[in-house]
C-alpha positions in Angstrom: 64.0 94.5 -13.4 67.2 96.3 -12.7 69.3 95.7 -9.7 71.1 98.3 -8.0 72.9 99.1 -5.3 73.3 101.9 -2.9 75.9 102.7 0.0 74.7 105.3 2.6 76.7 107.5 5.2 76.4 110.0 7.5 78.7 111.6 10.2 79.4 114.8 12.2 82.3 116.5 13.5 81.1 116.2 17.1 77.6 115.2 18.1 75.5 117.4 18.0 77.5 119.5 15.4 78.3 120.5 11.8 77.8 117.1 9.6 76.9 116.0 6.0 75.4 112.8 4.5 76.5 111.1 1.2 75.4 108.1 -1.0 76.4 106.2 -4.0 74.5 104.4 -6.5 75.5 101.6 -8.3 73.7 100.7 -11.8 74.5 98.7 -14.6 75.0 102.1 -16.6 77.0 103.3 -13.9 77.6 105.3 -10.6 76.1 108.4 -9.2 77.3 109.9 -6.1 75.9 112.7 -4.1 76.7 114.4 -0.4 75.6 117.9 1.3 76.8 119.9 4.4 74.4 120.7 7.4 75.5 123.2 9.4 73.9 121.8 12.9 72.5 118.3 13.3 73.3 114.7 14.6 74.9 111.9 13.3 71.6 109.6 13.6 69.6 112.3 11.4 72.7 112.4 8.7 72.4 108.7 8.5 68.9 108.8 7.9 68.9 111.7 5.6 71.6 110.0 3.6 69.3 107.0 3.0 66.4 109.2 2.4 68.4 111.5 -0.3 69.7 108.2 -1.9 65.8 107.0 -2.3 64.6 110.3 -3.5 67.5 110.0 -6.3 65.9 106.7 -7.4 62.4 107.8 -6.9 63.0 110.7 -9.2 64.3 108.3 -12.1 61.3 106.6 -13.9 64.0 104.0 -15.3 64.8 102.9 -11.7 61.2 103.4 -10.2 60.8 99.3 -9.7 64.3 98.5 -9.2 65.2 95.7 -7.0 67.5 97.8 -4.3 70.1 96.5 -2.1 70.9 99.5 0.4 74.1 99.3 2.6 74.1 101.3 5.8 76.7 101.2 8.4 74.3 102.5 10.9 72.5 99.9 13.0 70.2 102.7 14.3 68.9 102.8 10.5 68.6 99.2 9.7 67.0 98.2 12.6 64.6 101.2 12.8 63.2 100.6 9.4 63.6 96.8 9.6 62.1 95.8 13.2 61.4 98.9 15.3 59.3 101.2 13.4 56.2 98.8 13.4 56.0 99.0 17.0 56.8 102.7 16.9 53.4 103.1 14.5 51.4 100.7 16.9 52.1 103.0 19.7 51.6 106.0 18.2 55.5 107.2 17.7 56.4 106.2 21.2 59.3 104.4 22.2 58.8 101.3 24.6 59.7 103.8 27.5 57.0 105.7 26.2 59.1 108.6 25.0 58.4 110.2 21.5 60.5 108.9 18.8 64.0 111.0 18.1 64.1 111.9 14.3 60.3 111.4 13.8 60.2 113.5 10.7 63.0 111.8 8.9 61.5 108.5 10.0 58.2 109.1 8.4 59.7 110.5 5.1 61.7 107.4 5.1 58.9 104.9 5.8 56.8 106.9 3.0 59.5 106.7 0.2 60.7 102.7 1.4 57.2 101.2 1.2 56.8 102.0 -2.3 60.0 100.0 -3.2 61.8 96.6 -3.3 64.7 97.3 -0.9 66.6 94.7 0.8 68.4 96.5 3.9 72.2 95.8 4.7 74.1 96.4 7.5 77.8 96.5 7.0 80.5 97.6 9.6 81.8 100.8 9.4 85.6 101.6 8.8 86.1 97.9 7.6 87.3 98.1 4.6 84.4 98.1 2.2 85.3 100.3 -1.3 81.8 102.2 -1.4 81.2 102.4 2.6 85.0 103.9 2.7 84.4 106.2 -0.3 80.5 107.6 1.4 82.8 108.3 4.5 85.4 110.4 2.6 82.6 112.1 0.9 81.1 113.1 4.5 84.3 114.1 5.6 85.0 116.4 2.5 81.6 118.1 2.8 81.9 118.4 6.4 85.4 120.2 6.2 84.2 122.2 2.9 80.9 123.0 4.5 82.5 124.3 8.1 85.4 127.0 6.2 
C-alpha cells in the first residue's frame, strides 16, 4: 500500500472576505500542489475546501485510491470536526449541541463522503511554527489571495 502525506491550508483576507485554499501532496513519485482563489468566503470554509480538494485529487488517481494517507492541517476546526464532532452532528440531524444548524454543512458532507472511503490519519500541527510544508501551503494561500484580488 502506498503511503502519502498531504498538507492543507486555507485562509482569508478579512473573515469573511477574499480567500484561498491550498494543498501539497507528497508521494513516493514526487510532489503535487494546487491552490485556488475564492472571492467571498470564510477561513473555515477555505480550510475545509483545501482538504476536500486534496482528497479529490487522490481519489481521481487510481494509483492512489487505496493509499494510506497522513493528512496534516493547522485547523482544529477541521481535525476535530471530522474526527469527533461529525458523529454527533449526524446523530442530531446536523444540529450543534445548542440545536443550531451546523455551519458549512455542504462542505462537511462532501468531506465525509470523500474521507469515508479512504484510509486517513488526521494530524493537527501548529500553524506558522516552522513546518516546511505547512509554511509552503500558507504561502500558496497568500499568493492566491493576492493574485485573485487584483
